[in-house]
C-alpha positions in Angstrom: -104.0 80.0 82.1 -105.6 80.0 85.6 -102.3 78.7 87.1 -100.4 81.5 85.5 -102.9 84.1 86.7 -102.5 82.8 90.3 -98.7 82.8 90.0 -96.4 85.3 91.7 -93.1 86.8 90.6 -90.2 87.5 92.9 -88.6 90.8 91.8 -85.0 91.4 92.7 -83.3 94.8 92.5 -79.7 94.6 93.5 -77.6 97.7 94.0 -74.0 98.3 94.9 -74.6 97.7 98.7 -78.2 96.6 98.9 -80.8 94.1 97.6 -84.5 95.1 97.4 -87.0 92.5 96.8 -90.8 92.2 96.3 -93.2 89.3 95.8 -95.9 90.4 93.4 -99.1 89.0 91.9 -98.7 90.5 88.4 -102.4 89.8 87.6 -103.8 91.9 90.4 -100.8 94.2 90.9 -100.7 93.5 94.6 -97.5 93.3 96.6 -97.6 90.2 98.9 -94.3 90.8 100.6 -91.3 93.1 100.3 -88.0 93.6 101.9 -84.5 95.0 101.9 -81.0 93.9 102.7 -78.8 97.0 103.1 -75.3 97.9 103.9 -74.0 94.7 102.3 -70.2 94.3 103.0 -70.3 96.9 105.7 -70.6 96.9 109.5 -74.2 97.2 110.7 -76.0 95.4 107.8 -79.7 95.3 108.2 -82.6 93.1 107.0 -86.2 94.3 106.6 -89.2 92.1 105.6 -92.8 93.2 105.4 -95.7 90.7 105.1 -99.4 90.9 106.1 -98.9 94.5 107.4 -96.1 93.5 109.7 -92.5 94.8 109.2 -89.7 92.9 110.9 -86.1 94.3 111.1 -83.0 92.4 112.0 -79.3 93.2 112.2 -77.0 90.7 110.5 -73.6 90.1 109.1 -73.9 90.2 105.3 -70.4 90.1 103.7 -71.5 89.9 100.1 -74.5 89.8 97.7 -74.6 86.0 97.7 -75.1 86.0 101.4 -77.6 88.8 101.0 -79.7 86.8 98.6 -79.5 83.8 100.9 -80.7 85.9 103.9 -83.5 87.5 101.8 -84.9 84.1 100.8 -84.6 82.8 104.3 -86.8 85.6 105.5 -89.7 84.1 103.5 -89.2 80.8 105.3 -89.1 82.6 108.7 -91.7 85.3 108.3 -93.8 84.2 105.3 -95.1 83.6 102.9 -93.2 80.5 101.9 -92.2 80.8 98.3 -93.6 77.3 97.3 -97.0 78.3 98.9 -96.8 81.6 97.0 -96.6 79.7 93.7 -93.5 81.7 92.5 -93.5 81.2 88.7 -90.4 83.2 88.0 -87.8 85.6 89.3 -87.5 89.0 87.6 -84.1 90.7 88.0 -83.6 94.4 87.3 -80.4 94.8 85.2 -79.3 98.4 84.5 -77.4 98.1 81.2 -78.6 95.9 78.3 -76.6 97.7 75.6 -77.5 97.2 72.0 -78.2 93.5 72.6 -81.4 93.5 74.7 -84.6 95.2 73.7 -86.9 93.6 76.1 -87.2 91.1 79.0 -85.0 88.1 78.4 -84.9 84.6 80.0 -81.4 84.3 81.6 -79.0 81.6 80.4 -75.3 81.3 80.2 -75.1 83.5 77.1 -77.2 86.2 78.7 -75.0 86.1 81.8 -71.8 86.4 79.7 -73.3 89.4 77.8 -74.3 91.2 81.0 -70.8 90.7 82.3 -69.3 92.1 79.0 -71.5 95.2 79.3 -70.2 95.9 82.8 -67.7 98.6 81.7 -70.7 100.7 80.5 -72.4 100.5 83.9 -69.6 99.7 86.4 -71.5 100.7 89.5 -74.7 98.7 88.5 -74.1 95.6 86.3 -71.6 93.9 88.6 -73.9 93.8 91.6 -76.9 93.0 89.4 -74.9 90.0 88.0 -73.9 88.7 91.5 -77.5 88.7 92.6 -78.6 87.0 89.4 -76.1 84.2 89.8 -77.0 83.8 93.5 -80.6 83.6 92.6 -80.0 81.0 90.0 -78.2 78.9 92.5 -80.7 79.3 95.3 -83.9 79.1 93.2 -82.9 76.8 90.4 -86.3 75.4 89.7 -88.0 78.5 88.2 -87.0 80.6 85.2 -85.0 83.8 85.9 -85.6 86.9 83.7 -83.5 90.0 83.1 -85.5 93.2 82.7 -83.2 96.0 81.5 -83.4 99.7 82.3 -82.1 100.5 78.8 -84.6 98.3 76.9 -87.3 101.0 76.5 -84.7 103.2 74.8 -83.2 100.5 72.6 -84.9 101.9 69.4 -84.3 105.6 70.0 -84.1 107.4 66.6 -80.5 107.6 65.4 -80.5 111.4 65.7 -81.2 111.1 69.4 -79.0 108.2 70.2 -75.8 109.3 68.3 -73.2 111.6 69.7 -71.2 113.8 67.4 -68.0 111.9 68.1 -65.5 110.4 65.7 -67.5 107.5 64.3 -64.7 104.9 64.5 -64.0 105.7 68.1 -67.7 105.7 69.0 -68.3 102.3 67.3 -65.2 100.7 68.8 -66.1 101.6 72.3 -70.0 101.5 72.1 -70.4 105.2 72.8 -74.0 106.2 72.3 -77.1 107.3 74.2 -78.5 104.3 76.0 -80.9 105.9 78.5 -81.9 104.6 81.9 -85.1 104.4 84.1 -86.7 102.9 81.1 -88.9 100.5 83.1 -90.3 103.5 85.0 -90.8 105.6 81.9 -92.6 102.8 80.0 -94.9 102.1 82.9 -95.7 105.7 83.7 -96.3 106.7 80.1 -98.8 103.8 79.7 -100.5 104.7 83.0 -100.7 108.3 82.0 -102.7 107.4 78.9 -105.2 105.5 81.2 -105.5 108.6 83.5 -106.4 110.9 80.6 -108.6 108.3 78.9 -106.9 108.5 75.6 -105.1 105.9 73.4 -101.4 105.7 74.1 -100.8 105.7 70.4 -102.2 109.2 70.0 -100.1 110.9 72.7 -97.0 113.1 72.8 -95.7 112.9 76.4 -92.9 114.1 78.5 -92.2 112.0 81.6 -90.1 113.5 84.4 -88.7 110.8 86.7 -87.5 112.8 89.6 -85.8 111.0 92.4 -82.2 111.0 93.7 -81.5 109.9 90.1 -83.5 111.9 87.6 -84.3 111.6 84.0 -86.7 113.0 81.3 -88.1 111.1 78.4 -90.0 112.1 75.3 -92.6 109.5 74.3 -94.6 109.5 71.1 -97.3 106.9 70.6 -95.8 104.8 73.5 -92.3 104.8 72.0 -89.3 106.7 73.3 -87.9 109.3 70.9 -85.4 110.9 73.3 -84.2 110.8 76.9 -81.9 112.8 79.1 -79.5 110.1 80.4 -76.9 109.0 77.9 -74.0 106.6 77.8 -74.3 106.6 81.6 -76.8 107.9 84.1 -74.7 111.0 84.7 -76.0 113.1 81.8 -79.2 115.2 81.8 -81.1 116.7 84.7 -79.7 118.0 88.0 -79.8 115.0 90.4 -79.3 114.4 94.1 -75.5 113.9 93.8 -74.9 114.0 90.0 -74.1 117.0 87.9 -76.3 116.2 84.9 -75.3 118.2 81.8 -71.9 119.8 82.1 -69.3 121.0 79.6 -67.0 118.0 79.0 -64.1 120.4 79.0 -64.6 120.8 82.7 -62.8 117.4 82.9 -59.8 118.7 81.0 -59.8 121.9 83.1 -59.8 120.0 86.4 -57.1 117.6 85.3 -54.8 120.5 84.2 -55.5 123.1 86.9 -56.5 121.0 89.9 -54.4 118.0 89.3 -57.4 115.7 89.7 -57.4 112.2 88.3 -60.1 110.6 86.2 -61.3 108.7 89.3 -61.3 111.9 91.3 -63.6 113.6 88.8 -65.8 110.5 88.4 -66.4 110.6 92.2 -66.9 114.4 92.1 -69.5 114.3 89.2 -71.4 111.3 90.4 -71.3 111.5 94.2 -70.4 115.0 95.3 -72.3 117.2 92.9 -76.0 117.9 92.0 -78.1 119.2 94.9 -75.6 117.8 97.4 -72.8 119.8 95.8 -74.8 123.0 95.7 -76.4 122.7 99.2 -74.8 120.0 101.2 -78.0 117.9 100.9 -79.4 115.5 98.3 -82.8 115.3 100.0 -85.1 117.9 98.5 -87.0 118.3 101.8 -83.8 119.6 103.4 -83.3 122.0 100.5 -86.7 123.4 101.0 -86.0 123.7 104.8 -82.8 125.7 104.0 -84.7 127.9 101.6 -87.3 128.6 104.2 -84.5 129.7 106.5 -83.2 132.2 104.0 -80.2 130.2 102.6 -79.2 131.8 99.3 -77.2 128.7 98.1 -80.3 126.5 98.5 -82.4 129.0 96.6 -80.0 129.1 93.8 -79.8 125.3 93.7 -83.5 125.0 93.3 -83.4 127.6 90.6 -80.8 125.6 88.7 -82.8 122.4 89.2 -86.0 123.8 87.9 -84.2 125.7 85.0 -82.9 122.4 83.7 -86.3 120.8 83.9 -87.9 123.6 81.9 -85.2 123.3 79.2 -85.9 119.6 78.8 -89.7 120.0 78.7 -89.4 122.7 76.0 -86.8 120.9 74.0 -88.8 117.7 74.0 -92.0 119.5 73.0 -90.0 120.8 70.0 -88.7 117.3 69.2 -92.2 115.9 69.3 -93.9 118.7 67.5 -96.1 119.5 70.4 -97.1 118.2 73.8 -100.2 116.5 75.1 -99.2 115.1 78.5 -96.6 116.2 81.1 -96.2 113.7 83.9 -94.2 113.9 87.2 -93.2 110.6 88.9 -90.7 109.1 91.5 -89.9 110.5 94.9 -89.6 114.2 94.1 -92.0 114.2 91.2 -94.7 112.5 93.3 -94.3 114.4 96.5 -92.9 117.9 95.8 -95.6 120.4 94.8 -93.1 123.3 94.8 -91.0 121.6 92.1 -94.0 120.8 90.0 -95.4 124.3 90.2 -92.1 126.0 89.5 -91.5 123.7 86.5 -94.8 124.6 85.0 -94.5 128.3 85.7 -93.7 130.1 82.4 -94.6 127.2 80.2 -98.1 128.4 79.5 -97.1 129.1 75.9 -96.9 125.3 75.5 -100.3 124.9 77.2 -98.7 123.7 80.5 -100.5 124.9 83.7 -101.1 123.5 87.1 -104.1 124.1 89.4 -102.7 125.2 92.8 -105.3 123.3 94.8 -104.9 120.1 92.8 -101.1 120.4 92.9 -101.0 120.7 96.7 -103.3 117.7 97.2 -101.5 114.7 98.8 -102.4 111.4 97.3 -100.8 108.0 96.4 -103.2 107.8 93.4 -102.5 108.9 89.8 -104.1 112.3 89.3 -104.5 115.3 87.0 -103.1 118.5 88.5 -103.8 120.8 85.5 -107.0 122.9 85.3 -110.1 121.6 83.6 -109.9 122.3 79.9 -106.1 122.8 79.8 -104.4 122.1 76.5 -101.8 119.9 78.1 -102.8 117.4 80.8 -100.3 117.7 83.7 -100.3 114.6 85.8 -98.7 113.0 88.9 -98.4 109.2 88.4 -96.7 107.1 91.0 -94.2 104.8 89.4 -94.2 101.1 90.1 -91.0 99.6 88.6 -91.4 96.3 90.6 -94.9 95.7 89.1 -93.6 96.6 85.7 -90.7 94.1 86.1 -93.1 91.4 87.3 -95.4 91.8 84.3 -92.5 91.9 81.8 -91.1 88.8 83.5 -94.4 86.9 83.1 -94.7 88.1 79.4 -91.7 85.8 78.5 -92.4 82.8 80.8 
C-alpha cells in the first residue's frame, strides 16, 4: 500500500501534431514534471519540459509521434526527474473514442489496441495519434502497465433517450451512430469536485457542467452519473466552439453540396476548422473577440451573442431533463477565465435560481470557488479542471 501511495503516473495526451505529458503523484495530486512536444511532422518542432520550477525549451526535428515519445522520455533523463527514481507505476493514456466497448479505464493489451484501431473511423482526428503514442509508449516503457482512459467512458451509460438519434435503426446499428459524448474525464472530475465545493453529497445533486475551451461541451449530471451531453457521434455537435459550428441543421450539408459544389471533405473542414468563433470573427481566442467588441466590431458582438445564446439553451434544456438544477459549474479555459461569458450566461436565468455575484465573478483565482450570491437557490461555481490528475487516478484504480 505504501509503495502504491508513493508511486507516480506518467500521463500522455497525444493529439494530431502534439504530445502533452505530465508526471503526477496521484495520492497528493501534485505535478512533478510536465512537458510538450509540438508541431510533430512539421518544420520548427519544439520541446518544452518543466521540473522544479524550471522550464526548458528546445527546437528539434520530430518527424512522427514515435520520435516525439522518444524525445519526451529523453527529457526526463536530461532534465529530471529520472523515471526510475520517480517510481513510475503506470502510464495513463488519454484515448478519445472508446465506443460502446469501454466504460472505464482499461489496461492496454493487444485486444484493446485492436479495438481502439477499429474505432478510429468514429474519431479519425484523435484515435490514430492516440494509438501511435500508446504503441510507442509500450515499446519505450515496456516494464510498467499502460492504461487507456477514454473521453467517452463517463457517457457510456447515457439513458437510451439521450443517446439515440431518430435515424433509421438498421443504418444506425450497422454504422454505430449514436451519442458518445466527449470531455468525459473533465466532466466527471469537475462534477465530483463541485460536490466538495458546495459541501453536499454528489448523489444528491443535479448539475450542469459547462466545459468551455476551444472545444466546448455541456453535461447534465444527476447523482454523479451523466444523463445527457452536448457532443454526439463526434465532438462537432453542441455548443459554439473555437472553430466548430456546434449544432447546425444537417441539411446545410446538402445545400452546400448542391449549390456551392463543395465536397464532403470541404464541408468537414469548414464545420470543424473554419467555423465557430473563428468563422464569425476571424479569431478563435475569446480574448481577441472581447478586444474586437471593445473596439465596436458588430460581427464580434453578434458572435458572442450567438455563443451565449447556445449556452443558455443548454442550461435550460438540461434543467428540464433533470427536473431542476442545484449546481451550475464553469470550467476549462474560457469557463475558468472569462467573467463576461459567465455573467452573460447567467443573465436571464434567474427563473431557474441562477444568479452570479458581480464581485465574486470578477475575482481572479486558480481555486474552485462559488460565484453565486449567499443563499442562492442554485450554486454557481468556477472549478478548474484537471484532466491529467483524473487520468492518473483512474489509471491507478486499475493497476
